Backbone as JSON Lines, residues from 0, in Angstrom:
{"i":0,"aa":"M","n":[122.74,88.64,85.23],"ca":[122.33,88.6,86.63],"c":[120.81,88.74,86.67]}
{"i":1,"aa":"A","n":[120.16,87.72,87.14],"ca":[118.7,87.71,87.16],"c":[118.14,88.57,88.28]}
{"i":2,"aa":"E","n":[118.78,88.56,89.42],"ca":[118.28,89.31,90.57],"c":[119.15,90.53,90.82]}
{"i":3,"aa":"T","n":[118.51,91.56,91.34],"ca":[119.23,92.75,91.76],"c":[119.13,92.85,93.28]}
{"i":4,"aa":"V","n":[119.96,93.7,93.84],"ca":[119.9,93.92,95.29],"c":[118.49,94.37,95.68]}
{"i":5,"aa":"G","n":[117.93,95.28,94.89],"ca":[116.59,95.79,95.19],"c":[115.51,94.73,95.11]}
{"i":6,"aa":"S","n":[115.58,93.88,94.08],"ca":[114.55,92.85,93.94],"c":[114.65,91.82,95.07]}
{"i":7,"aa":"L","n":[115.88,91.49,95.47],"ca":[116.05,90.55,96.59],"c":[115.57,91.16,97.9]}
{"i":8,"aa":"A","n":[115.86,92.44,98.13],"ca":[115.41,93.11,99.34],"c":[113.88,93.17,99.36]}
{"i":9,"aa":"D","n":[113.28,93.41,98.2],"ca":[111.82,93.44,98.1],"c":[111.23,92.08,98.43]}
{"i":10,"aa":"K","n":[111.78,91.03,97.86],"ca":[111.29,89.68,98.14],"c":[111.46,89.32,99.61]}
{"i":11,"aa":"L","n":[112.58,89.74,100.19],"ca":[112.81,89.47,101.62],"c":[111.77,90.16,102.5]}
{"i":12,"aa":"S","n":[111.45,91.4,102.17],"ca":[110.47,92.12,102.99],"c":[109.1,91.47,102.88]}
{"i":13,"aa":"I","n":[108.75,91.0,101.69],"ca":[107.46,90.35,101.5],"c":[107.4,89.03,102.27]}
{"i":14,"aa":"V","n":[108.44,88.22,102.19],"ca":[108.42,86.94,102.89],"c":[108.43,87.14,104.4]}
{"i":15,"aa":"E","n":[109.09,88.19,104.88],"ca":[109.06,88.48,106.32],"c":[107.64,88.8,106.78]}
{"i":16,"aa":"L","n":[106.92,89.56,105.98],"ca":[105.52,89.86,106.32],"c":[104.67,88.59,106.32]}
{"i":17,"aa":"K","n":[104.91,87.72,105.35],"ca":[104.17,86.46,105.29],"c":[104.46,85.61,106.52]}
{"i":18,"aa":"I","n":[105.72,85.56,106.93],"ca":[106.09,84.79,108.12],"c":[105.37,85.35,109.34]}
{"i":19,"aa":"Y","n":[105.42,86.65,109.49],"ca":[104.78,87.3,110.65],"c":[103.29,86.94,110.72]}
{"i":20,"aa":"H","n":[102.6,87.08,109.6],"ca":[101.16,86.85,109.61],"c":[100.81,85.36,109.7]}
{"i":21,"aa":"M","n":[101.65,84.5,109.13],"ca":[101.4,83.06,109.24],"c":[101.61,82.61,110.69]}
{"i":22,"aa":"Q","n":[102.64,83.14,111.34],"ca":[102.87,82.81,112.75],"c":[101.73,83.34,113.62]}
{"i":23,"aa":"E","n":[101.25,84.53,113.27],"ca":[100.11,85.11,113.99],"c":[98.9,84.18,113.91]}
{"i":24,"aa":"Q","n":[98.67,83.59,112.74],"ca":[97.55,82.66,112.59],"c":[97.81,81.36,113.37]}
{"i":25,"aa":"A","n":[99.04,80.91,113.37],"ca":[99.38,79.68,114.08],"c":[99.22,79.85,115.59]}
{"i":26,"aa":"D","n":[99.35,81.07,116.07],"ca":[99.25,81.34,117.51],"c":[97.82,81.61,117.98]}
{"i":27,"aa":"R","n":[96.86,81.6,117.06],"ca":[95.47,81.88,117.43],"c":[94.92,80.76,118.32]}
{"i":28,"aa":"A","n":[94.47,81.15,119.49],"ca":[93.91,80.17,120.43],"c":[92.56,79.65,119.96]}
{"i":29,"aa":"D","n":[91.85,80.43,119.15],"ca":[90.51,80.03,118.72],"c":[90.51,79.18,117.45]}
{"i":30,"aa":"A","n":[91.68,78.94,116.86],"ca":[91.76,78.16,115.62],"c":[91.85,76.67,115.91]}
{"i":31,"aa":"A","n":[91.38,75.88,114.96],"ca":[91.43,74.42,115.09],"c":[92.89,73.96,115.07]}
{"i":32,"aa":"P","n":[93.2,72.89,115.79],"ca":[94.58,72.39,115.84],"c":[95.15,72.07,114.46]}
{"i":33,"aa":"E","n":[94.32,71.52,113.55],"ca":[94.81,71.2,112.2],"c":[95.21,72.48,111.46]}
{"i":34,"aa":"F","n":[94.43,73.52,111.64],"ca":[94.73,74.8,111.0],"c":[96.03,75.37,111.54]}
{"i":35,"aa":"R","n":[96.19,75.31,112.85],"ca":[97.4,75.84,113.48],"c":[98.63,75.07,113.03]}
{"i":36,"aa":"T","n":[98.52,73.76,112.92],"ca":[99.63,72.93,112.44],"c":[99.99,73.27,111.01]}
{"i":37,"aa":"R","n":[98.97,73.44,110.17],"ca":[99.21,73.8,108.77],"c":[99.92,75.16,108.68]}
{"i":38,"aa":"C","n":[99.5,76.1,109.52],"ca":[100.15,77.42,109.53],"c":[101.6,77.33,109.99]}
{"i":39,"aa":"L","n":[101.87,76.5,110.98],"ca":[103.25,76.31,111.43],"c":[104.11,75.68,110.35]}
{"i":40,"aa":"D","n":[103.54,74.72,109.62],"ca":[104.27,74.09,108.51],"c":[104.59,75.12,107.42]}
{"i":41,"aa":"R","n":[103.62,75.95,107.11],"ca":[103.82,76.98,106.09],"c":[104.83,78.02,106.55]}
{"i":42,"aa":"A","n":[104.77,78.38,107.82],"ca":[105.74,79.34,108.35],"c":[107.15,78.77,108.25]}
{"i":43,"aa":"S","n":[107.29,77.48,108.46],"ca":[108.6,76.83,108.34],"c":[109.12,76.91,106.9]}
{"i":44,"aa":"V","n":[108.25,76.67,105.93],"ca":[108.63,76.77,104.53],"c":[109.03,78.21,104.2]}
{"i":45,"aa":"L","n":[108.26,79.15,104.7],"ca":[108.56,80.57,104.47],"c":[109.91,80.96,105.07]}
{"i":46,"aa":"R","n":[110.23,80.42,106.24],"ca":[111.53,80.72,106.85],"c":[112.68,80.18,105.99]}
{"i":47,"aa":"T","n":[112.48,79.01,105.41],"ca":[113.48,78.45,104.5],"c":[113.65,79.35,103.29]}
{"i":48,"aa":"Q","n":[112.53,79.83,102.74],"ca":[112.6,80.75,101.61],"c":[113.35,82.02,102.0]}
{"i":49,"aa":"R","n":[113.03,82.54,103.19],"ca":[113.71,83.75,103.67],"c":[115.2,83.53,103.79]}
{"i":50,"aa":"D","n":[115.58,82.41,104.38],"ca":[117.0,82.11,104.56],"c":[117.72,81.98,103.22]}
{"i":51,"aa":"D","n":[117.06,81.35,102.24],"ca":[117.65,81.21,100.91],"c":[117.82,82.58,100.24]}
{"i":52,"aa":"L","n":[116.8,83.42,100.36],"ca":[116.89,84.77,99.79],"c":[117.98,85.59,100.47]}
{"i":53,"aa":"A","n":[118.08,85.48,101.78],"ca":[119.1,86.22,102.52],"c":[120.49,85.76,102.11]}
{"i":54,"aa":"E","n":[120.66,84.47,101.91],"ca":[121.96,83.94,101.46],"c":[122.29,84.44,100.05]}
{"i":55,"aa":"E","n":[121.28,84.45,99.19],"ca":[121.49,84.94,97.83],"c":[121.87,86.43,97.84]}
{"i":56,"aa":"L","n":[121.21,87.2,98.7],"ca":[121.52,88.63,98.8],"c":[122.94,88.83,99.34]}
{"i":57,"aa":"A","n":[123.31,88.08,100.36],"ca":[124.65,88.2,100.94],"c":[125.72,87.85,99.9]}
{"i":58,"aa":"T","n":[125.47,86.81,99.12],"ca":[126.41,86.41,98.07],"c":[126.53,87.49,97.01]}
{"i":59,"aa":"L","n":[125.39,88.04,96.6],"ca":[125.41,89.1,95.59],"c":[126.16,90.33,96.11]}
{"i":60,"aa":"L","n":[125.9,90.72,97.34],"ca":[126.59,91.88,97.91],"c":[128.1,91.64,98.02]}
{"i":61,"aa":"A","n":[128.49,90.43,98.4],"ca":[129.92,90.1,98.46],"c":[130.54,90.14,97.07]}
{"i":62,"aa":"D","n":[129.82,89.65,96.08],"ca":[130.33,89.66,94.7],"c":[130.47,91.09,94.18]}
{"i":63,"aa":"I","n":[129.52,91.94,94.53],"ca":[129.6,93.35,94.12],"c":[130.77,94.03,94.83]}
{"i":64,"aa":"A","n":[130.9,93.78,96.13],"ca":[131.97,94.41,96.91],"c":[133.35,93.99,96.41]}
{"i":65,"aa":"S","n":[133.49,92.76,95.95],"ca":[134.79,92.27,95.48],"c":[135.06,92.64,94.03]}
{"i":66,"aa":"G","n":[134.05,93.12,93.34],"ca":[134.21,93.47,91.94],"c":[133.93,92.34,90.98]}
{"i":67,"aa":"R","n":[133.57,91.16,91.5],"ca":[133.25,90.03,90.63],"c":[131.98,90.29,89.83]}
{"i":68,"aa":"V","n":[131.08,91.1,90.39],"ca":[129.84,91.45,89.72],"c":[129.74,92.97,89.69]}
{"i":69,"aa":"V","n":[129.43,93.48,88.53],"ca":[129.19,94.92,88.39],"c":[127.74,95.08,87.97]}
{"i":70,"aa":"P","n":[126.91,95.63,88.86],"ca":[125.5,95.76,88.51],"c":[125.31,96.75,87.37]}
{"i":71,"aa":"K","n":[124.4,96.41,86.48],"ca":[124.06,97.31,85.39],"c":[123.0,98.29,85.89]}
{"i":72,"aa":"V","n":[123.13,99.52,85.46],"ca":[122.14,100.52,85.82],"c":[121.39,100.88,84.55]}
{"i":73,"aa":"Y","n":[120.1,100.67,84.57],"ca":[119.26,100.99,83.43],"c":[118.51,102.27,83.71]}
{"i":74,"aa":"R","n":[118.65,103.22,82.82],"ca":[117.93,104.48,82.96],"c":[116.52,104.3,82.44]}
{"i":75,"aa":"Q","n":[115.61,105.03,83.02],"ca":[114.23,104.99,82.55],"c":[114.02,106.08,81.51]}
{"i":76,"aa":"F","n":[113.39,105.7,80.44],"ca":[113.08,106.65,79.38],"c":[111.56,106.75,79.28]}
{"i":77,"aa":"K","n":[111.01,107.69,79.99],"ca":[109.56,107.85,80.03],"c":[109.13,108.83,78.95]}
{"i":78,"aa":"M","n":[108.16,108.41,78.19],"ca":[107.7,109.23,77.09],"c":[106.4,109.97,77.41]}
{"i":79,"aa":"Y","n":[105.66,109.46,78.35],"ca":[104.39,110.11,78.65],"c":[104.63,111.43,79.36]}
{"i":80,"aa":"N","n":[103.72,112.32,79.2],"ca":[103.78,113.67,79.78],"c":[104.95,114.5,79.27]}
{"i":81,"aa":"D","n":[105.57,114.09,78.18],"ca":[106.64,114.87,77.58],"c":[106.15,115.38,76.24]}
{"i":82,"aa":"P","n":[105.96,116.71,76.1],"ca":[105.38,117.24,74.86],"c":[106.2,116.95,73.61]}
{"i":83,"aa":"Q","n":[107.47,116.67,73.74],"ca":[108.31,116.37,72.57],"c":[107.83,115.13,71.81]}
{"i":84,"aa":"Y","n":[107.18,114.21,72.53],"ca":[106.77,112.95,71.91],"c":[105.33,112.96,71.45]}
{"i":85,"aa":"R","n":[104.67,114.07,71.53],"ca":[103.28,114.14,71.1],"c":[103.22,114.53,69.63]}
{"i":86,"aa":"A","n":[102.38,113.82,68.91],"ca":[102.17,114.14,67.5],"c":[101.38,115.45,67.42]}
{"i":87,"aa":"P","n":[101.65,116.24,66.41],"ca":[100.89,117.48,66.27],"c":[99.42,117.19,66.03]}
{"i":88,"aa":"S","n":[98.59,118.05,66.54],"ca":[97.14,117.89,66.38],"c":[96.77,118.01,64.91]}
{"i":89,"aa":"A","n":[95.82,117.18,64.5],"ca":[95.37,117.2,63.11],"c":[94.17,118.14,62.94]}
{"i":90,"aa":"G","n":[94.14,119.19,63.62],"ca":[92.95,120.02,63.52],"c":[93.16,121.43,63.39]}
């Protein structure tokens, strides 16, 4: 499984912010018409990306709920700031 629920949720939040700000630029009264059109076109592409990500997340959640997919949980093994992993001083 390449994507996790968390990674998809993260991507969705980022694309939502991009949509918001691109639409904000498209709505600027002081911007040139070509710029506004380009922003609207980009916002449309971003909405398609959002919809695809949302569909992928919904599918993954349904697969998890049905038991077809069992997410793997990876534990973090941090070595820094743990005195057990420090070599003894040579002095």
